PDB file of N, CA, C and O in Angstrom, chain B, residues numbered from 101:
ATOM      1  N   MET B 101       0.848  -1.181   0.000  1.00  0.00           N
ATOM      2  CA  MET B 101       0.000   0.000   0.000  1.00  0.00           C
ATOM      3  C   MET B 101       0.886   1.235   0.000  1.00  0.00           C
ATOM      4  O   MET B 101       1.817   1.327   0.800  1.00  0.00           O
ATOM      5  N   SER B 102       0.620   2.152  -0.855  1.00  0.00           N
ATOM      6  CA  SER B 102       1.420   3.374  -0.902  1.00  0.00           C
ATOM      7  C   SER B 102       0.873   4.400   0.075  1.00  0.00           C
ATOM      8  O   SER B 102      -0.267   4.302   0.530  1.00  0.00           O
ATOM      9  N   ALA B 103       1.695   5.374   0.386  1.00  0.00           N
ATOM     10  CA  ALA B 103       1.274   6.418   1.318  1.00  0.00           C
ATOM     11  C   ALA B 103       0.075   7.179   0.774  1.00  0.00           C
ATOM     12  O   ALA B 103      -0.744   7.681   1.544  1.00  0.00           O
ATOM     13  N   ALA B 104      -0.032   7.266  -0.532  1.00  0.00           N
ATOM     14  CA  ALA B 104      -1.136   8.004  -1.138  1.00  0.00           C
ATOM     15  C   ALA B 104      -2.475   7.314  -0.911  1.00  0.00           C
ATOM     16  O   ALA B 104      -3.526   7.952  -0.962  1.00  0.00           O
ATOM     17  N   GLU B 105      -2.433   6.010  -0.661  1.00  0.00           N
ATOM     18  CA  GLU B 105      -3.683   5.290  -0.448  1.00  0.00           C
ATOM     19  C   GLU B 105      -4.266   5.552   0.932  1.00  0.00           C
ATOM     20  O   GLU B 105      -5.456   5.331   1.156  1.00  0.00           O
ATOM     21  N   GLY B 106      -3.432   6.022   1.862  1.00  0.00           N
ATOM     22  CA  GLY B 106      -3.930   6.379   3.182  1.00  0.00           C
ATOM     23  C   GLY B 106      -4.481   5.191   3.946  1.00  0.00           C
ATOM     24  O   GLY B 106      -3.970   4.076   3.842  1.00  0.00           O
ATOM     25  N   THR B 107      -5.528   5.442   4.712  1.00  0.00           N
ATOM     26  CA  THR B 107      -6.104   4.394   5.548  1.00  0.00           C
ATOM     27  C   THR B 107      -7.192   3.666   4.774  1.00  0.00           C
ATOM     28  O   THR B 107      -8.377   3.921   4.988  1.00  0.00           O
ATOM     29  N   GLY B 108      -6.811   2.774   3.890  1.00  0.00           N
ATOM     30  CA  GLY B 108      -7.761   2.060   3.056  1.00  0.00           C
ATOM     31  C   GLY B 108      -8.322   0.809   3.693  1.00  0.00           C
ATOM     32  O   GLY B 108      -8.764  -0.094   2.983  1.00  0.00           O
ATOM     33  N   TRP B 109      -8.316   0.729   5.005  1.00  0.00           N
ATOM     34  CA  TRP B 109      -8.837  -0.450   5.677  1.00  0.00           C
ATOM     35  C   TRP B 109     -10.358  -0.379   5.782  1.00  0.00           C
ATOM     36  O   TRP B 109     -10.933   0.709   5.771  1.00  0.00           O
ATOM     37  N   PRO B 110     -11.009  -1.538   5.883  1.00  0.00           N
ATOM     38  CA  PRO B 110     -12.464  -1.523   6.057  1.00  0.00           C
ATOM     39  C   PRO B 110     -12.849  -0.690   7.273  1.00  0.00           C
ATOM     40  O   PRO B 110     -12.263  -0.841   8.345  1.00  0.00           O
ATOM     41  N   GLU B 111     -13.807   0.166   7.112  1.00  0.00           N
ATOM     42  CA  GLU B 111     -14.324   1.027   8.184  1.00  0.00           C
ATOM     43  C   GLU B 111     -13.229   1.871   8.825  1.00  0.00           C
ATOM     44  O   GLU B 111     -13.389   2.335   9.954  1.00  0.00           O
ATOM     45  N   GLY B 112     -12.101   2.080   8.109  1.00  0.00           N
ATOM     46  CA  GLY B 112     -11.039   2.926   8.626  1.00  0.00           C
ATOM     47  C   GLY B 112     -10.201   2.302   9.723  1.00  0.00           C
ATOM     48  O   GLY B 112      -9.426   3.011  10.365  1.00  0.00           O
ATOM     49  N   VAL B 113     -10.324   0.998   9.968  1.00  0.00           N
ATOM     50  CA  VAL B 113      -9.603   0.359  11.060  1.00  0.00           C
ATOM     51  C   VAL B 113      -8.642  -0.698  10.505  1.00  0.00           C
ATOM     52  O   VAL B 113      -9.073  -1.631   9.827  1.00  0.00           O
ATOM     53  N   PRO B 114      -7.354  -0.557  10.787  1.00  0.00           N
ATOM     54  CA  PRO B 114      -6.390  -1.558  10.316  1.00  0.00           C
ATOM     55  C   PRO B 114      -6.478  -2.835  11.136  1.00  0.00           C
ATOM     56  O   PRO B 114      -6.949  -2.801  12.273  1.00  0.00           O
ATOM     57  N   PRO B 115      -6.035  -3.962  10.588  1.00  0.00           N
ATOM     58  CA  PRO B 115      -6.066  -5.215  11.340  1.00  0.00           C
ATOM     59  C   PRO B 115      -5.023  -5.238  12.456  1.00  0.00           C
ATOM     60  O   PRO B 115      -4.001  -4.556  12.377  1.00  0.00           O
ATOM     61  N   VAL B 116      -5.287  -6.016  13.479  1.00  0.00           N
ATOM     62  CA  VAL B 116      -4.333  -6.193  14.574  1.00  0.00           C
ATOM     63  C   VAL B 116      -3.022  -6.726  13.990  1.00  0.00           C
ATOM     64  O   VAL B 116      -3.028  -7.637  13.162  1.00  0.00           O
ATOM     65  N   GLY B 117      -1.914  -6.156  14.424  1.00  0.00           N
ATOM     66  CA  GLY B 117      -0.599  -6.556  13.941  1.00  0.00           C
ATOM     67  C   GLY B 117      -0.076  -5.712  12.797  1.00  0.00           C
ATOM     68  O   GLY B 117       1.096  -5.818  12.438  1.00  0.00           O
ATOM     69  N   ALA B 118      -0.926  -4.872  12.215  1.00  0.00           N
ATOM     70  CA  ALA B 118      -0.500  -4.021  11.101  1.00  0.00           C
ATOM     71  C   ALA B 118       0.490  -2.963  11.597  1.00  0.00           C
ATOM     72  O   ALA B 118       0.367  -2.450  12.709  1.00  0.00           O
ATOM     73  N   LEU B 119       1.459  -2.655  10.760  1.00  0.00           N
ATOM     74  CA  LEU B 119       2.389  -1.567  11.061  1.00  0.00           C
ATOM     75  C   LEU B 119       1.811  -0.281  10.477  1.00  0.00           C
ATOM     76  O   LEU B 119       1.439  -0.227   9.304  1.00  0.00           O
ATOM     77  N   VAL B 120       1.742   0.744  11.307  1.00  0.00           N
ATOM     78  CA  VAL B 120       1.131   2.010  10.906  1.00  0.00           C
ATOM     79  C   VAL B 120       1.982   3.178  11.389  1.00  0.00           C
ATOM     80  O   VAL B 120       2.908   3.007  12.182  1.00  0.00           O
ATOM     81  N   ARG B 121       1.652   4.360  10.899  1.00  0.00           N
ATOM     82  CA  ARG B 121       2.264   5.599  11.372  1.00  0.00           C
ATOM     83  C   ARG B 121       1.167   6.435  12.007  1.00  0.00           C
ATOM     84  O   ARG B 121       0.148   6.724  11.380  1.00  0.00           O
ATOM     85  N   ASP B 122       1.385   6.822  13.262  1.00  0.00           N
ATOM     86  CA  ASP B 122       0.501   7.772  13.925  1.00  0.00           C
ATOM     87  C   ASP B 122       0.969   9.143  13.463  1.00  0.00           C
ATOM     88  O   ASP B 122       2.035   9.609  13.864  1.00  0.00           O
ATOM     89  N   THR B 123       0.177   9.783  12.626  1.00  0.00           N
ATOM     90  CA  THR B 123       0.599  11.056  12.036  1.00  0.00           C
ATOM     91  C   THR B 123       0.606  12.199  13.046  1.00  0.00           C
ATOM     92  O   THR B 123       1.304  13.193  12.845  1.00  0.00           O
ATOM     93  N   ARG B 124      -0.150  12.075  14.113  1.00  0.00           N
ATOM     94  CA  ARG B 124      -0.134  13.130  15.140  1.00  0.00           C
ATOM     95  C   ARG B 124       1.155  13.091  15.940  1.00  0.00           C
ATOM     96  O   ARG B 124       1.715  14.134  16.279  1.00  0.00           O
ATOM     97  N   LYS B 125       1.637  11.857  16.250  1.00  0.00           N
ATOM     98  CA  LYS B 125       2.871  11.702  17.028  1.00  0.00           C
ATOM     99  C   LYS B 125       4.091  11.518  16.131  1.00  0.00           C
ATOM    100  O   LYS B 125       5.225  11.547  16.608  1.00  0.00           O
ATOM    101  N   ASN B 126       3.859  11.329  14.827  1.00  0.00           N
ATOM    102  CA  ASN B 126       4.930  11.026  13.873  1.00  0.00           C
ATOM    103  C   ASN B 126       5.744   9.835  14.366  1.00  0.00           C
ATOM    104  O   ASN B 126       6.972   9.881  14.440  1.00  0.00           O
ATOM    105  N   CYS B 127       5.014   8.757  14.705  1.00  0.00           N
ATOM    106  CA  CYS B 127       5.626   7.587  15.317  1.00  0.00           C
ATOM    107  C   CYS B 127       5.101   6.321  14.640  1.00  0.00           C
ATOM    108  O   CYS B 127       3.902   6.192  14.397  1.00  0.00           O
ATOM    109  N   ASP B 128       6.013   5.384  14.335  1.00  0.00           N
ATOM    110  CA  ASP B 128       5.611   4.092  13.788  1.00  0.00           C
ATOM    111  C   ASP B 128       5.148   3.201  14.925  1.00  0.00           C
ATOM    112  O   ASP B 128       5.706   3.233  16.022  1.00  0.00           O
ATOM    113  N   ALA B 129       4.113   2.398  14.650  1.00  0.00           N
ATOM    114  CA  ALA B 129       3.524   1.591  15.708  1.00  0.00           C
ATOM    115  C   ALA B 129       2.893   0.321  15.142  1.00  0.00           C
ATOM    116  O   ALA B 129       2.705   0.173  13.935  1.00  0.00           O
ATOM    117  N   VAL B 130       2.575  -0.588  16.064  1.00  0.00           N
ATOM    118  CA  VAL B 130       1.869  -1.825  15.745  1.00  0.00           C
ATOM    119  C   VAL B 130       0.452  -1.696  16.292  1.00  0.00           C
ATOM    120  O   VAL B 130       0.257  -1.250  17.423  1.00  0.00           O
ATOM    121  N   VAL B 131      -0.525  -2.084  15.499  1.00  0.00           N
ATOM    122  CA  VAL B 131      -1.916  -2.059  15.954  1.00  0.00           C
ATOM    123  C   VAL B 131      -2.125  -3.211  16.928  1.00  0.00           C
ATOM    124  O   VAL B 131      -1.869  -4.368  16.595  1.00  0.00           O
ATOM    125  N   MET B 132      -2.592  -2.891  18.131  1.00  0.00           N
ATOM    126  CA  MET B 132      -2.824  -3.898  19.164  1.00  0.00           C
ATOM    127  C   MET B 132      -4.305  -4.256  19.286  1.00  0.00           C
ATOM    128  O   MET B 132      -4.644  -5.398  19.598  1.00  0.00           O
ATOM    129  N   ALA B 133      -5.184  -3.287  19.042  1.00  0.00           N
ATOM    130  CA  ALA B 133      -6.624  -3.526  19.163  1.00  0.00           C
ATOM    131  C   ALA B 133      -7.372  -2.323  18.612  1.00  0.00           C
ATOM    132  O   ALA B 133      -6.818  -1.235  18.454  1.00  0.00           O
ATOM    133  N   ALA B 134      -8.640  -2.553  18.328  1.00  0.00           N
ATOM    134  CA  ALA B 134      -9.545  -1.460  17.964  1.00  0.00           C
ATOM    135  C   ALA B 134     -10.694  -1.515  18.956  1.00  0.00           C
ATOM    136  O   ALA B 134     -11.434  -2.496  19.012  1.00  0.00           O
ATOM    137  N   ILE B 135     -10.834  -0.454  19.736  1.00  0.00           N
ATOM    138  CA  ILE B 135     -11.850  -0.415  20.772  1.00  0.00           C
ATOM    139  C   ILE B 135     -12.666   0.848  20.597  1.00  0.00           C
ATOM    140  O   ILE B 135     -12.138   1.958  20.665  1.00  0.00           O
ATOM    141  N   GLY B 136     -13.957   0.672  20.372  1.00  0.00           N
ATOM    142  CA  GLY B 136     -14.820   1.827  20.174  1.00  0.00           C
ATOM    143  C   GLY B 136     -14.375   2.635  18.977  1.00  0.00           C
ATOM    144  O   GLY B 136     -14.241   2.104  17.874  1.00  0.00           O
ATOM    145  N   THR B 137     -14.150   3.900  19.189  1.00  0.00           N
ATOM    146  CA  THR B 137     -13.746   4.782  18.089  1.00  0.00           C
ATOM    147  C   THR B 137     -12.237   4.999  18.043  1.00  0.00           C
ATOM    148  O   THR B 137     -11.760   5.871  17.317  1.00  0.00           O
ATOM    149  N   TYR B 138     -11.489   4.223  18.804  1.00  0.00           N
ATOM    150  CA  TYR B 138     -10.038   4.373  18.847  1.00  0.00           C
ATOM    151  C   TYR B 138      -9.319   3.088  18.465  1.00  0.00           C
ATOM    152  O   TYR B 138      -9.870   1.991  18.557  1.00  0.00           O
ATOM    153  N   VAL B 139      -8.078   3.256  18.036  1.00  0.00           N
ATOM    154  CA  VAL B 139      -7.192   2.134  17.744  1.00  0.00           C
ATOM    155  C   VAL B 139      -6.064   2.205  18.761  1.00  0.00           C
ATOM    156  O   VAL B 139      -5.462   3.261  18.953  1.00  0.00           O
ATOM    157  N   GLN B 140      -5.776   1.079  19.416  1.00  0.00           N
ATOM    158  CA  GLN B 140      -4.674   1.049  20.367  1.00  0.00           C
ATOM    159  C   GLN B 140      -3.393   0.683  19.639  1.00  0.00           C
ATOM    160  O   GLN B 140      -3.337  -0.307  18.909  1.00  0.00           O
ATOM    161  N   LEU B 141      -2.366   1.494  19.849  1.00  0.00           N
ATOM    162  CA  LEU B 141      -1.083   1.328  19.186  1.00  0.00           C
ATOM    163  C   LEU B 141       0.022   1.135  20.211  1.00  0.00           C
ATOM    164  O   LEU B 141      -0.067   1.621  21.338  1.00  0.00           O
ATOM    165  N   ARG B 142       1.062   0.422  19.808  1.00  0.00           N
ATOM    166  CA  ARG B 142       2.258   0.250  20.635  1.00  0.00           C
ATOM    167  C   ARG B 142       3.466   0.563  19.755  1.00  0.00           C
ATOM    168  O   ARG B 142       3.486   0.184  18.585  1.00  0.00           O
ATOM    169  N   PRO B 143       4.469   1.248  20.297  1.00  0.00           N
ATOM    170  CA  PRO B 143       5.663   1.535  19.499  1.00  0.00           C
ATOM    171  C   PRO B 143       6.251   0.248  18.908  1.00  0.00           C
ATOM    172  O   PRO B 143       6.176  -0.813  19.529  1.00  0.00           O
ATOM    173  N   VAL B 144       6.824   0.341  17.733  1.00  0.00           N
ATOM    174  CA  VAL B 144       7.373  -0.822  17.041  1.00  0.00           C
ATOM    175  C   VAL B 144       8.406  -1.537  17.918  1.00  0.00           C
ATOM    176  O   VAL B 144       8.464  -2.766  17.924  1.00  0.00           O
ATOM    177  N   LYS B 145       9.214  -0.782  18.653  1.00  0.00           N
ATOM    178  CA  LYS B 145      10.245  -1.394  19.495  1.00  0.00           C
ATOM    179  C   LYS B 145       9.735  -1.780  20.881  1.00  0.00           C
ATOM    180  O   LYS B 145      10.519  -2.182  21.740  1.00  0.00           O
ATOM    181  N   GLY B 146       8.434  -1.661  21.102  1.00  0.00           N
ATOM    182  CA  GLY B 146       7.855  -1.990  22.408  1.00  0.00           C
ATOM    183  C   GLY B 146       7.665  -0.740  23.242  1.00  0.00           C
ATOM    184  O   GLY B 146       8.224   0.315  22.943  1.00  0.00           O
ATOM    185  N   GLY B 147       6.880  -0.871  24.277  1.00  0.00           N
ATOM    186  CA  GLY B 147       6.629   0.269  25.147  1.00  0.00           C
ATOM    187  C   GLY B 147       5.157   0.389  25.474  1.00  0.00           C
ATOM    188  O   GLY B 147       4.382  -0.543  25.258  1.00  0.00           O
ATOM    189  N   THR B 148       4.782   1.525  25.987  1.00  0.00           N
ATOM    190  CA  THR B 148       3.427   1.780  26.438  1.00  0.00           C
ATOM    191  C   THR B 148       2.487   2.042  25.271  1.00  0.00           C
ATOM    192  O   THR B 148       2.809   2.790  24.347  1.00  0.00           O
ATOM    193  N   GLU B 149       1.322   1.413  25.332  1.00  0.00           N
ATOM    194  CA  GLU B 149       0.306   1.619  24.294  1.00  0.00           C
ATOM    195  C   GLU B 149      -0.345   2.983  24.453  1.00  0.00           C
ATOM    196  O   GLU B 149      -0.344   3.570  25.535  1.00  0.00           O
ATOM    197  N   TRP B 150      -0.902   3.473  23.348  1.00  0.00           N
ATOM    198  CA  TRP B 150      -1.684   4.698  23.381  1.00  0.00           C
ATOM    199  C   TRP B 150      -2.849   4.556  22.411  1.00  0.00           C
ATOM    200  O   TRP B 150      -2.852   3.682  21.545  1.00  0.00           O
ATOM    201  N   ASP B 151      -3.822   5.418  22.570  1.00  0.00           N
ATOM    202  CA  ASP B 151      -4.999   5.422  21.699  1.00  0.00           C
ATOM    203  C   ASP B 151      -4.830   6.460  20.602  1.00  0.00           C
ATOM    204  O   ASP B 151      -4.299   7.548  20.826  1.00  0.00           O
ATOM    205  N   ALA B 152      -5.292   6.103  19.418  1.00  0.00           N
ATOM    206  CA  ALA B 152      -5.270   7.027  18.289  1.00  0.00           C
ATOM    207  C   ALA B 152      -6.589   6.900  17.534  1.00  0.00           C
ATOM    208  O   ALA B 152      -7.220   5.843  17.530  1.00  0.00           O
ATOM    209  N   LYS B 153      -6.984   7.974  16.909  1.00  0.00           N
ATOM    210  CA  LYS B 153      -8.174   7.933  16.061  1.00  0.00           C
ATOM    211  C   LYS B 153      -7.784   7.355  14.706  1.00  0.00           C
ATOM    212  O   LYS B 153      -6.699   7.650  14.204  1.00  0.00           O
ATOM    213  N   PRO B 154      -8.643   6.539  14.106  1.00  0.00           N
ATOM    214  CA  PRO B 154      -8.320   5.956  12.796  1.00  0.00           C
ATOM    215  C   PRO B 154      -7.931   6.997  11.749  1.00  0.00           C
ATOM    216  O   PRO B 154      -7.113   6.711  10.875  1.00  0.00           O
ATOM    217  N   LYS B 155      -8.505   8.200  11.823  1.00  0.00           N
ATOM    218  CA  LYS B 155      -8.174   9.234  10.835  1.00  0.00           C
ATOM    219  C   LYS B 155      -6.737   9.747  10.985  1.00  0.00           C
ATOM    220  O   LYS B 155      -6.198  10.375  10.074  1.00  0.00           O
ATOM    221  N   ASP B 156      -6.118   9.472  12.148  1.00  0.00           N
ATOM    222  CA  ASP B 156      -4.764   9.950  12.406  1.00  0.00           C
ATOM    223  C   ASP B 156      -3.689   8.903  12.150  1.00  0.00           C
ATOM    224  O   ASP B 156      -2.517   9.132  12.449  1.00  0.00           O
ATOM    225  N   ILE B 157      -4.078   7.755  11.598  1.00  0.00           N
ATOM    226  CA  ILE B 157      -3.076   6.733  11.294  1.00  0.00           C
ATOM    227  C   ILE B 157      -3.142   6.360   9.820  1.00  0.00           C
ATOM    228  O   ILE B 157      -4.168   6.505   9.155  1.00  0.00           O
ATOM    229  N   ARG B 158      -2.005   5.875   9.340  1.00  0.00           N
ATOM    230  CA  ARG B 158      -1.945   5.408   7.963  1.00  0.00           C
ATOM    231  C   ARG B 158      -1.000   4.217   7.909  1.00  0.00           C
ATOM    232  O   ARG B 158      -0.158   4.035   8.788  1.00  0.00           O
ATOM    233  N   ALA B 159      -1.151   3.414   6.870  1.00  0.00           N
ATOM    234  CA  ALA B 159      -0.250   2.283   6.661  1.00  0.00           C
ATOM    235  C   ALA B 159       1.142   2.805   6.344  1.00  0.00           C
ATOM    236  O   ALA B 159       1.297   3.872   5.749  1.00  0.00           O
ATOM    237  N   LEU B 160       2.156   2.041   6.747  1.00  0.00           N
ATOM    238  CA  LEU B 160       3.522   2.400   6.371  1.00  0.00           C
ATOM    239  C   LEU B 160       3.737   2.089   4.899  1.00  0.00           C
ATOM    240  O   LEU B 160       3.159   1.143   4.364  1.00  0.00           O
ATOM    241  N   THR B 161       4.556   2.877   4.260  1.00  0.00           N
ATOM    242  CA  THR B 161       4.971   2.545   2.896  1.00  0.00           C
ATOM    243  C   THR B 161       5.890   1.327   2.990  1.00  0.00           C
ATOM    244  O   THR B 161       6.339   0.979   4.082  1.00  0.00           O
ATOM    245  N   ALA B 162       6.170   0.689   1.884  1.00  0.00           N
ATOM    246  CA  ALA B 162       7.062  -0.471   1.889  1.00  0.00           C
ATOM    247  C   ALA B 162       8.428  -0.089   2.458  1.00  0.00           C
ATOM    248  O   ALA B 162       9.012  -0.848   3.231  1.00  0.00           O
ATOM    249  N   ARG B 163       8.930   1.065   2.085  1.00  0.00           N
ATOM    250  CA  ARG B 163      10.234   1.530   2.579  1.00  0.00           C
ATOM    251  C   ARG B 163      10.190   1.773   4.085  1.00  0.00           C
ATOM    252  O   ARG B 163      11.112   1.383   4.801  1.00  0.00           O
ATOM    253  N   GLU B 164       9.127   2.413   4.571  1.00  0.00           N
ATOM    254  CA  GLU B 164       8.994   2.678   6.000  1.00  0.00           C
ATOM    255  C   GLU B 164       8.874   1.372   6.788  1.00  0.00           C
ATOM    256  O   GLU B 164       9.447   1.235   7.869  1.00  0.00           O
ATOM    257  N   GLU B 165       8.130   0.422   6.238  1.00  0.00           N
ATOM    258  CA  GLU B 165       7.964  -0.864   6.923  1.00  0.00           C
ATOM    259  C   GLU B 165       9.298  -1.605   7.009  1.00  0.00           C
ATOM    260  O   GLU B 165       9.631  -2.160   8.056  1.00  0.00           O
ATOM    261  N   LEU B 166      10.054  -1.616   5.927  1.00  0.00           N
ATOM    262  CA  LEU B 166      11.365  -2.262   5.943  1.00  0.00           C
ATOM    263  C   LEU B 166      12.269  -1.603   6.981  1.00  0.00           C
ATOM    264  O   LEU B 166      12.957  -2.294   7.732  1.00  0.00           O
ATOM    265  N   SER B 167      12.271  -0.293   7.025  1.00  0.00           N
ATOM    266  CA  SER B 167      13.081   0.436   7.988  1.00  0.00           C
ATOM    267  C   SER B 167      12.680   0.094   9.419  1.00  0.00           C
ATOM    268  O   SER B 167      13.541  -0.121  10.272  1.00  0.00           O
ATOM    269  N   ALA B 168      11.374   0.042   9.684  1.00  0.00           N
ATOM    270  CA  ALA B 168      10.886  -0.285  11.027  1.00  0.00           C
ATOM    271  C   ALA B 168      11.285  -1.705  11.417  1.00  0.00           C
ATOM    272  O   ALA B 168      11.731  -1.936  12.541  1.00  0.00           O
ATOM    273  N   ARG B 169      11.128  -2.653  10.501  1.00  0.00           N
ATOM    274  CA  ARG B 169      11.485  -4.043  10.795  1.00  0.00           C
ATOM    275  C   ARG B 169      12.990  -4.196  11.030  1.00  0.00           C
ATOM    276  O   ARG B 169      13.402  -4.949  11.912  1.00  0.00           O
ATOM    277  N   MET B 170      13.808  -3.495  10.254  1.00  0.00           N
ATOM    278  CA  MET B 170      15.254  -3.564  10.441  1.00  0.00           C
ATOM    279  C   MET B 170      15.665  -2.935  11.770  1.00  0.00           C
ATOM    280  O   MET B 170      16.582  -3.424  12.430  1.00  0.00           O
ATOM    281  N   SER B 171      15.004  -1.873  12.161  1.00  0.00           N
ATOM    282  CA  SER B 171      15.296  -1.226  13.429  1.00  0.00           C
ATOM    283  C   SER B 171      15.025  -2.178  14.594  1.00  0.00           C
ATOM    284  O   SER B 171      15.822  -2.275  15.527  1.00  0.00           O
ATOM    285  N   VAL B 172      13.901  -2.872  14.528  1.00  0.00           N
ATOM    286  CA  VAL B 172      13.562  -3.849  15.569  1.00  0.00           C
ATOM    287  C   VAL B 172      14.595  -4.969  15.588  1.00  0.00           C
ATOM    288  O   VAL B 172      15.046  -5.380  16.657  1.00  0.00           O
ATOM    289  N   ARG B 173      14.968  -5.460  14.420  1.00  0.00           N
ATOM    290  CA  ARG B 173      15.942  -6.554  14.333  1.00  0.00           C
ATOM    291  C   ARG B 173      17.309  -6.115  14.865  1.00  0.00           C
ATOM    292  O   ARG B 173      17.965  -6.859  15.595  1.00  0.00           O
ATOM    293  N   ASN B 174      17.733  -4.905  14.496  1.00  0.00           N
ATOM    294  CA  ASN B 174      19.022  -4.404  14.975  1.00  0.00           C
ATOM    295  C   ASN B 174      19.034  -4.246  16.490  1.00  0.00           C
ATOM    296  O   ASN B 174      20.035  -4.550  17.139  1.00  0.00           O
ATOM    297  N   THR B 175      17.932  -3.774  17.055  1.00  0.00           N
ATOM    298  CA  THR B 175      17.830  -3.633  18.507  1.00  0.00           C
ATOM    299  C   THR B 175      17.923  -4.993  19.176  1.00  0.00           C
ATOM    300  O   THR B 175      18.611  -5.143  20.185  1.00  0.00           O
ATOM    301  N   ALA B 176      17.235  -5.987  18.622  1.00  0.00           N
ATOM    302  CA  ALA B 176      17.276  -7.338  19.183  1.00  0.00           C
ATOM    303  C   ALA B 176      18.691  -7.906  19.111  1.00  0.00           C
ATOM    304  O   ALA B 176      19.147  -8.554  20.053  1.00  0.00           O
ATOM    305  N   MET B 177      19.383  -7.670  18.007  1.00  0.00           N
ATOM    306  CA  MET B 177      20.754  -8.167  17.854  1.00  0.00           C
ATOM    307  C   MET B 177      21.694  -7.492  18.866  1.00  0.00           C
ATOM    308  O   MET B 177      22.564  -8.150  19.437  1.00  0.00           O
ATOM    309  N   GLN B 178      21.522  -6.203  19.083  1.00  0.00           N
ATOM    310  CA  GLN B 178      22.355  -5.485  20.040  1.00  0.00           C
ATOM    311  C   GLN B 178      22.133  -6.011  21.452  1.00  0.00           C
ATOM    312  O   GLN B 178      23.081  -6.149  22.225  1.00  0.00           O
ATOM    313  N   LEU B 179      20.891  -6.301  21.785  1.00  0.00           N
ATOM    314  CA  LEU B 179      20.589  -6.846  23.102  1.00  0.00           C
ATOM    315  C   LEU B 179      21.201  -8.231  23.271  1.00  0.00           C
ATOM    316  O   LEU B 179      21.719  -8.562  24.337  1.00  0.00           O
ATOM    317  N   ARG B 180      21.140  -9.035  22.215  1.00  0.00           N
ATOM    318  CA  ARG B 180      21.683 -10.391  22.262  1.00  0.00           C
ATOM    319  C   ARG B 180      23.195 -10.345  22.421  1.00  0.00           C
ATOM    320  O   ARG B 180      23.755 -11.062  23.250  1.00  0.00           O
ATOM    321  N   VAL B 181      23.853  -9.511  21.638  1.00  0.00           N
ATOM    322  CA  VAL B 181      25.316  -9.409  21.704  1.00  0.00           C
ATOM    323  C   VAL B 181      25.749  -8.792  23.023  1.00  0.00           C
ATOM    324  O   VAL B 181      26.706  -9.257  23.643  1.00  0.00           O
ATOM    325  N   GLY B 182      25.057  -7.755  23.451  1.00  0.00           N
ATOM    326  CA  GLY B 182      25.408  -7.080  24.698  1.00  0.00           C
ATOM    327  C   GLY B 182      25.122  -7.931  25.925  1.00  0.00           C
ATOM    328  O   GLY B 182      25.736  -7.733  26.974  1.00  0.00           O
ATOM    329  N   GLY B 183      24.194  -8.878  25.803  1.00  0.00           N
ATOM    330  CA  GLY B 183      23.816  -9.715  26.944  1.00  0.00           C
ATOM    331  C   GLY B 183      24.722 -10.902  27.157  1.00  0.00           C
ATOM    332  O   GLY B 183      24.568 -11.612  28.150  1.00  0.00           O
ATOM    333  N   GLN B 184      25.683 -11.150  26.243  1.00  0.00           N
ATOM    334  CA  GLN B 184      26.572 -12.313  26.379  1.00  0.00           C
ATOM    335  C   GLN B 184      27.734 -12.018  27.272  1.00  0.00           C
ATOM    336  O   GLN B 184      28.578 -12.886  27.494  1.00  0.00           O
TER     337      GLN B 184
END
């Protein structure tokens, strides 16, 4: 999905596990749940969840998703190496 397509999910709600960008916080996140009129998001690298309105989130572009996944992987590798 390209950035131009925006939030093309049914009823404006992405599926659980989708990688999205909260445009208000300018933060990449994972969709944890959709409750009422809000979507619960968690930072890609983990942390405290927050609520966002569906209109304020969009799918990551392929490039953004790759970057987010690599960031998570690099963090995990650093923890593994540093923990030995």
